[in-house]
C-alpha positions as CSV (number, residue, x, y, z in Angstrom):
1,M,7.4,-2.7,8.3
2,V,8.3,-2.1,11.8
3,R,5.4,-3.7,13.5
4,Q,5.9,-7.0,10.8
5,L,9.5,-7.2,12.5
6,A,8.3,-7.3,16.2
7,L,5.8,-9.9,15.2
8,L,8.6,-12.0,13.7
9,E,10.8,-12.0,16.6
10,R,8.0,-12.7,18.7
11,D,7.5,-15.5,17.1
12,G,10.5,-16.7,17.0
13,L,11.5,-16.6,13.7
14,A,14.3,-13.8,14.1
15,V,16.9,-14.8,16.8
16,A,20.2,-13.0,18.2
17,G,19.7,-10.8,14.8
18,A,19.6,-13.1,12.5
19,G,16.9,-12.8,9.2
20,N,16.3,-9.6,7.3
21,V,13.2,-7.6,5.6
22,S,12.9,-5.7,2.6
23,M,10.1,-4.0,0.5
24,R,10.7,-3.1,-3.0
25,L,9.9,0.7,-3.4
26,D,10.7,1.2,-7.0
27,S,12.7,0.1,-9.9
28,E,15.9,1.4,-8.6
29,R,15.4,1.4,-5.1
30,T,14.8,-1.1,-2.5
31,L,14.3,-0.8,1.3
32,I,15.9,-3.2,3.7
33,T,17.0,-3.8,7.3
34,R,20.1,-3.0,8.6
35,S,22.7,-5.6,9.3
36,G,22.8,-7.1,12.7
37,L,19.2,-5.6,13.7
38,R,17.2,-7.2,16.5
39,F,13.7,-7.2,14.8
40,G,12.0,-6.3,18.6
41,S,13.7,-3.1,19.2
42,A,13.7,-2.1,15.5
43,S,12.4,1.4,14.2
44,A,12.6,3.6,11.0
45,A,16.2,4.5,12.0
46,D,17.1,1.3,11.3
47,L,15.9,0.9,7.5
48,C,18.2,1.4,4.6
49,V,17.3,2.5,1.5
50,V,19.7,1.0,-1.2
51,D,20.3,1.0,-5.1
52,A,20.1,-1.5,-7.6
53,Q,23.3,-2.5,-6.6
54,G,22.7,-2.9,-3.2
55,V,25.0,0.0,-2.3
56,L,23.4,2.3,0.3
57,T,21.9,6.0,-0.8
58,S,19.7,7.0,2.5
59,G,17.2,6.1,5.0
60,L,13.7,6.6,5.0
61,P,12.6,10.2,4.0
62,D,12.5,13.0,6.8
63,Q,14.0,10.1,9.0
64,E,17.8,10.4,10.0
65,L,19.4,6.6,9.6
66,R,21.1,5.2,13.0
67,A,24.7,6.3,13.1
68,G,26.8,3.3,11.4
69,A,23.8,1.3,9.8
70,R,24.8,-1.1,6.8
71,P,22.5,-2.9,4.8
72,S,21.7,-6.4,5.7
73,S,24.5,-8.9,4.5
74,E,21.9,-10.8,2.8
75,T,21.1,-7.6,0.5
76,Q,22.1,-9.4,-2.6
77,L,19.6,-12.0,-2.2
78,H,16.5,-9.7,-1.9
79,L,17.8,-7.6,-5.1
80,G,18.0,-11.2,-7.0
81,V,14.6,-12.3,-5.9
82,Y,13.3,-8.9,-7.2
83,R,15.3,-9.6,-10.4
84,V,13.6,-12.9,-11.5
85,T,9.8,-12.2,-9.6
86,D,7.2,-9.5,-9.0
87,A,7.3,-10.0,-5.5
88,R,7.1,-6.4,-3.7
89,A,8.6,-7.9,-0.6
90,V,10.8,-10.3,0.8
91,V,11.1,-11.8,4.3
92,H,14.3,-14.4,5.2
93,T,13.7,-16.1,8.8
94,H,15.8,-18.4,10.6
95,G,12.9,-20.3,12.5
96,A,13.6,-23.2,14.0
97,F,11.1,-25.9,12.4
98,C,11.8,-24.2,9.0
99,T,15.8,-24.8,9.8
100,A,15.2,-28.3,11.5
101,V,13.3,-29.5,8.3
102,S,15.7,-28.1,5.5
103,T,18.3,-30.2,7.2
104,V,16.2,-33.4,6.0
105,V,14.2,-32.9,2.8
106,E,14.4,-31.8,-0.7
107,T,11.1,-30.9,-0.6
108,L,8.5,-29.6,2.4
109,P,5.9,-32.5,1.9
110,P,2.4,-31.1,1.2
111,V,0.9,-32.4,4.5
112,H,-1.6,-29.1,4.8
113,Y,-3.8,-27.8,2.0
114,S,-2.6,-24.1,3.0
115,V,0.7,-24.8,1.5
116,H,-0.8,-23.6,-2.1
117,R,-0.9,-20.1,-0.9
118,L,3.2,-20.5,-1.1
119,G,2.9,-21.9,-4.7
120,G,2.5,-25.4,-3.6
121,P,5.2,-27.8,-1.8
122,V,8.3,-25.9,-1.2
123,G,11.6,-26.7,-2.7
124,V,15.0,-26.8,-0.5
125,V,18.0,-25.1,-2.0
126,G,21.5,-26.3,-1.4
127,Y,23.6,-24.9,0.9
128,H,26.0,-21.8,0.9
129,T,27.4,-19.4,2.9
130,F,25.2,-16.9,4.1
131,G,25.5,-13.5,2.3
132,S,27.4,-15.0,-0.7
133,P,26.5,-14.7,-4.6
134,E,26.2,-18.6,-4.6
135,L,23.2,-18.4,-1.9
136,A,21.5,-15.2,-3.7
137,D,21.8,-17.4,-6.9
138,A,20.4,-20.5,-5.8
139,V,17.3,-18.7,-3.7
140,A,16.2,-16.5,-7.1
141,T,16.6,-20.0,-9.1
142,G,14.1,-21.6,-6.8
143,L,11.6,-18.9,-6.9
144,A,11.9,-18.4,-10.4
145,G,9.4,-20.6,-11.5
146,G,6.5,-18.9,-9.5
147,A,6.8,-20.4,-6.1
148,R,6.4,-18.1,-3.2
149,A,8.8,-19.7,-0.7
150,V,12.1,-21.4,-0.6
151,L,13.6,-23.7,2.4
152,M,17.2,-22.9,2.5
153,R,19.3,-26.1,3.6
154,N,20.9,-25.8,7.2
155,H,19.9,-22.0,7.1
156,G,16.4,-20.7,7.1
157,A,13.5,-19.7,4.7
158,V,13.0,-16.9,2.2
159,V,9.4,-15.8,1.5
160,T,8.1,-13.5,-0.7
161,G,4.4,-11.3,-0.7
162,D,2.7,-8.3,-2.4
163,S,3.8,-6.8,0.7
164,V,5.6,-6.8,4.1
165,E,2.4,-7.8,5.8
166,Q,1.7,-11.1,3.4
167,A,5.4,-11.8,3.1
168,A,5.5,-12.0,6.8
169,E,2.1,-13.9,7.4
170,F,3.5,-16.4,4.7
171,A,7.0,-16.7,6.8
172,Q,4.5,-17.5,9.9
173,L,2.7,-20.0,7.7
174,L,5.8,-21.6,6.4
175,E,7.0,-21.8,9.8
176,W,3.7,-23.6,10.9
177,L,3.8,-25.9,7.9
178,C,7.3,-27.3,9.1
179,E,5.8,-27.8,12.9
180,V,3.2,-29.6,11.2
181,Y,5.6,-31.6,9.2
182,W,7.9,-32.3,11.8
183,R,5.2,-33.3,14.7
184,A,3.5,-36.1,12.3
185,C,6.8,-37.4,11.6
186,A,7.3,-37.9,15.1
187,L,3.9,-40.1,15.3
188,G,4.5,-42.1,12.3
189,T,4.6,-41.3,8.3
190,P,2.4,-38.2,7.7
191,A,-0.4,-38.8,4.9
192,L,0.4,-36.3,2.0
193,L,-2.0,-34.5,-0.2
194,T,-1.9,-35.3,-3.7
195,P,-1.7,-32.5,-6.5
196,E,-5.1,-33.0,-7.3
197,Q,-5.9,-32.5,-4.0
198,L,-4.1,-29.0,-3.8
199,A,-5.4,-27.8,-7.1
200,A,-8.9,-28.4,-5.3
201,A,-8.1,-26.5,-2.2
202,A,-6.5,-23.5,-4.6
203,D,-9.6,-23.6,-6.6
204,Q,-12.0,-23.6,-3.7
205,S,-10.1,-20.6,-2.2
206,G,-10.5,-18.7,-5.2
207,R,-14.1,-19.2,-5.1
208,I,-14.7,-18.1,-1.8
209,A,-12.6,-15.3,-2.3
210,Y,-14.9,-14.2,-5.2
211,M,-17.9,-14.8,-3.1
212,A,-16.5,-12.4,-0.8
213,E,-15.8,-9.6,-2.7
214,R,-19.5,-10.0,-4.5
């Protein structure tokens, strides 16, 4: 997880201590970054283990938790996602393009076929105070139908994956998609892909993956 944290900060997705990352350990325990963590300087001592209610229980096995460390203020958001999805990891970022786009659209339009990797066009949930139960509920509702990602109005993005590596990659992909949309809008009205075109792209990806495994 520490390597993915450094990459997210390098790519501008975690600024000034904003953002958090978690990994489901089992049905009762979740590993999550500590509050106020600067991703670029993260170590194993900055990773908190919490129970199903979000109460801090320990650090990693054989690793002393940093003195005074508290789980992220968005712990309940992460736990809410795990309750309604099969995700193994959750990444919450404050990328500039994700945040900007969240202020002007209800759904990130399908400007590139790779959005199918996120479950299709990415929805935007309404604004709620960070760390609040209302925000946690809104994000869980936005992801409950099989989506891999949501944008949060005037806030940032939440992305899920089967691993921390995949969730971090999807977070980078979502930021890129938002940047493509922003740049396209600066030039004119973007052409958008149809549901049929997105479905064809998803089918093609599946075929290529199947052929690669043979």
